[in-house]
N, C-alpha and C positions, 0 to 999 in steps of 0.2 A: 284075949286070944280069939274067939270066933269072928269080933269085929276086926280083927288084924288079918284073920282069911278071907274076908270081905272085901277089904281094901285091897287085897293082893290079887284077889282074886280078877276085883274090878279092872286090872289092867290089860284083862285078856277075854274079859267081857263076858267072863265065869261066874255070874250073878243070877240070884234067886228073881224071877219076873215077881212074883208075888211079894218080895220086900224092897223092891224097886219100880212099884206101881203106886203112884199118886194122884189125888183129884186136884189139888191145885201147887199151881207151881212154886210157891213160897214154902211149901212143905218139901219141895226134892233139897237135896241136902247140894253143898258142891266138892262134886266127886273129885273134879280136878285138885283143887288144894289140900282135901284128904290124902289125894295121891303124890303130893309133893315129899314126902319124909321118904319114897320109895322110890322118887325119881332119883333124887339123890344118893341112896344106897344102890340103887342098881349102875347107875355112873362110875360111883367108886368101886365097886367092884369087879366091873369090865377092865376099866384103868388096873385091877393089879392084876385080874388075868392077863390082859396084850402081855404086861408087865413080865410075869411069868412065862409065857409063850415066847417073849423075843419078840414082839410085835410092837412097833413104833407108838408110843404115849404123849402128844404133843398138849402141851398145859396150856401153852400159847390162847391156842384154838377151841378147846372146852373153855377156856375162860373168857374168849369175847363168845362164844354160844348161851353160853349162861348170862353173861350180860344182856344179849337182846333178848331170851328168854325173860329174865326180871323186868325188862322196859313192856315186855308184853304182857306179865301179867301186872303191873302198876298201873295200865292204862288201859287195862280192864273194863274197870268201873265206870270208866268215858265210854267204849265199844259196844261193849256186850249187848246193850239194847238195840242193836242195830239189825244183828241177825235174825230176830224175831219182831223185829219193829211191822207194828201193823197186823198183828197174824189175829188179836181179838177180833177188830171190824171184821176180815175177814171171814171168819169163822162162823159171823150170822151169816153168813150167805152158804156155808159148806149142803156139800149134793148127800152126805149120808151122816150117819150120827154112829159113832163108836163108842162104847160103854167104856169106863176110863179103868175100870175094873177088871176087864175082860184079858182074858191071856190073847186071845185073837187083834186086841189092838196091842200088847206087847209085840208080839211080833211081826206084827206088820209095820211097826213106827222103828221097828228093827230095818227091817231091810229098807223102807221107802227112806227116812235119813240117813241110810249108806248109800241108796240110789241119788239122792241131791246129792251128796257130798263129792258121789264121782262125778258128777257133773258142773259144781263149783269150781271142785278141782283141775276139770280140766280146763276151763273156762281161762284160769287162772294162767295157762300154760299158753292158752290161744288167743287170748286180747292183750293188745301190748300194754294197754296202762293198768290192766290187774296183773300181768306180769310183773310190772314195776315193782308191785308187795311183792308178789312169794317170789321173787328172785332170791330174796334176801335167806329164806328157807332154804335155798338149793346153792350159797355161798360159801357153803363148808367143804373145804377138799379134805377131810376125812368124813369117816362115816362112823357114827360110835352114836352111844346114847343118847348123850352132849349133843348133838346134832339135831335131836326130836324137837328142843329147848328150843332153835332158833326162826323164831316167827317173831312177824312186821308187827308193831305196835299198831298199822293198821288192817292187820288181816280178818281181823273183825268186821270191818267195814262193808270188804267186799263179798262177803256173804250174802249182803241183803238182799233181798228177792227169789233166791232159790231155794227155801224153804218153806216162805207162805203161802205155796199150792198146795202143801201140806192141810193147809186150813180150810180149803175148798172140798177136800178129799172128806173133810171133818174129824183129822185125828187131832185129841185132844195136845193143848198146847203143853200141859205138865208131861204129858209123856215124849212130844219130842223134843222137852229139855232135859229128862235122862238120856234120852237115846245122843244126843249131839256131847251130853259128858263122857258115854262110855265110847263114842266112837272114836271120839279125841283119845282118850286114854288110850285104844288098842293102838293108834299110829306109833305111841315109843315105843315099844320094843321091836316093832319092825327096821327101826333106824341102825342095826348092828353088822359089823361083816363076819364076826366068830359064830354064828348062828348058819350054818351053811342048809341045803336042801331040805326039805321037811317031807319026802316022800306025796303019796294021797293028798295030805292034808293041801299040797300048792293048787290041786286041782280048784279048790272052792275059796279056801282062803289069801287073803293078803297076807306075805311073808318076808322075812328078810330079803331072801334072794329076790322076790319080787320088787321088793321096795330098794335096791340095790342097782338095780336097772333106771327104774325111777330116778335114782338121783347121779347116774354117769352122764357125763359132758359126749361121750361117744357117740359118734351120730348115731349108728344102732341102739343108743338106749332114747333119744332124744323123744317126749311126749310118748311116754310108754307107760303103763299100769301104773292109772291115777285111782285105784281101788281102796278106800281104808282100810275094811273087813273084809268086805267079799273080793275077789278078783272076778267073780263069774261079771260082773259089768262089762270090764275091759273084753273079754273072751266075747261077749255077744256084740258090743261096738267097734271091737276092730282094734283096741290099742295095747292088748297084748303081746309082750315080749318076754321068751325065755332069756335066765342069765346063759352067758354061754361059759363052756367051760376053755375055749380055748382064746380067748381074749380076755384081759386085767381092764379091769372098770378105772375109768378117771373119772374121779370126784370132785364137784364143785359145778361151776358156770363155766359156757366154751371160752368164753372171753373172760378170764377170770380173775375180776382187779384185786391189785397188789396194797391191801389193806386190811385190818383187822379192827378198822372204826366201826362198832357197832351201830351208832349213829347214821355215822356215812353212809354205810351201807343200806341203812332204810329206807335212803332219798335221790341218793347218787343216777340210778336209772332216771327217775324224771326228766333228768336235765335232758339225758339222752332220747328219751320220745322226744321232747320238746325242741332239740336241734333236728331231728330227723324229720318232724312235722315240717318244720319252717325251710329247710333244705327244699322240701317238693314243690313242682313247677305250680301245680294246679290247688286247688281249697279239696276236690275229691281225694288227690292222694295225700293231703295232710291228714284229712278224716281217718282215711286207712292206714298210716303211717298209729295212729293211735288204736283205731278198733280192731286192724285185721292182726295177724301173729305177729311177734317180734321176729321172723326169719325174713317177713314181706318187703318185697321193693319192689317198684314199678315192674309190669310185667310179668310177675310172676303170679299161681295163687297166692288166695288167701293166707296161709301160713305160710309161704315162701318155697322155693323150688330147692327140696333138699341137696341136689345135686350142688348146690353150691356153696353149702353148710360145711364150717371146716371138721374135719375128720380128725378129732383129736385123740391122742392113741399115749398109752404108757410106753416108757415113763417119762411123766410131764413134773416138771421141779414145781414143788411147792412154795409159795409163800412163806417163811418161817424167821420170819425177824426175831432175835433174842435177847433176853433183857437179863441182868444179873438176879442170883437167886433171889435176895432179899427184896427185889422190889416184886417179883413172883410172889411171895407168899404175902407183899403186900397186899397186890390185889386179889388174890386169894380171900385172905382174911375180908377186905371190903366190901368184896361178892357177898359173901356168906351174912355179912352184918346186914348189905343193903337187902337180901331176901328176906331173913327174919322180921327186919322193919317193915317191910313190905305187905307181909302176911300179917304181922299184928295191927298196922296201923287199917289195911284194907277189912280187915274181918271185924274190927272195933267201930271204923269208925263208916265204912261206905255206905251200909243199909242207910245212916242218918243220914248223909251227904247226898243221894238220891233221893230219897225223901224232901228236904229242902229244895233240893233245885225243882224235882219236879210240882211245886206248890207252886211257883211263878206260870205254870201252864195249864194249872187245874183247877176248877172252881174246888171250894173246900166240900168235905163229903163225898167227892169222884177222885180221890187221890188212888191210883193202881196200887198194886202191890209190888215193893221191888224187884226186881231178878236178884235172885238167892245163887247160882248155876252161873258157871261159864264156860266156853266152848270154842274151840280152834279149827 
């Protein structure tokens, strides 16, 4: 039971600093993998509550999100190392020394990892080629717990470079790995429209109300509320937006693709960027089409002119293809089997695979310990 309670608490960052402090990275548990049964349980519970309340439950959308999530986790052993690539080398040049077993280090890591996440998340919205990766997460037209699973297979790659400065500050890598895991888990529970506003908690912490705004395609929702655990970063840097009571939020992308093909969602936007860049009249504008905001066009500011953005309003018809009930159950059973297979294979063979792979790049005796925690 204590282990059950600890894993449940990890979803809300309710963990003991002493029990989650480690000297070495390879001692850090894979908190994300440990939480997957809770993900599934809460997704099913939410669906049951929605059904009891007469709210819409779209299995096709949930299946699509789960499929993308399985792809994200199944490819994690190929991409997770990029998040903190080069961290140990930079750590040699650290400006400060933080004791790995200090409470001050634990709390500083929590704040600094969350601060870095704010900026990587903001960059994912404000740089077009990064948005090509991140838009997969925003492609769900529902806002349920299953939406949290909809993460691109390339998402970890675009985190590279944002957390490395913590090495120069002297934060031990194991501490960063711990808080990357909890930071990721905290984001799960904010993806729901069943929990309304939470009063004074919303002054400091990110909540479902804040994140509903972030996932909205209404003009007033765009590029707001990037915080993961703390909403204070948005309040400080001018990207905070309160949820409105007078206007329904429309979830999904401003130009919503009419497809539930998860693999297609992963890559279709790169073609849009290519066509946009190719259509520019100068090399300078072509580069801006890649590195400026998704809404940028020549003659507008870096992030585009908000006055020219479509003003999406509810109700907007959702893309809602139907299939026979038998086919639906077939998809659900195979998704479950794919998830089990992915968990078993990675748990048993990922470490061995990484060791064999790295042997081609490191001389004998210098093989570094494998990464044992994944984060997104």
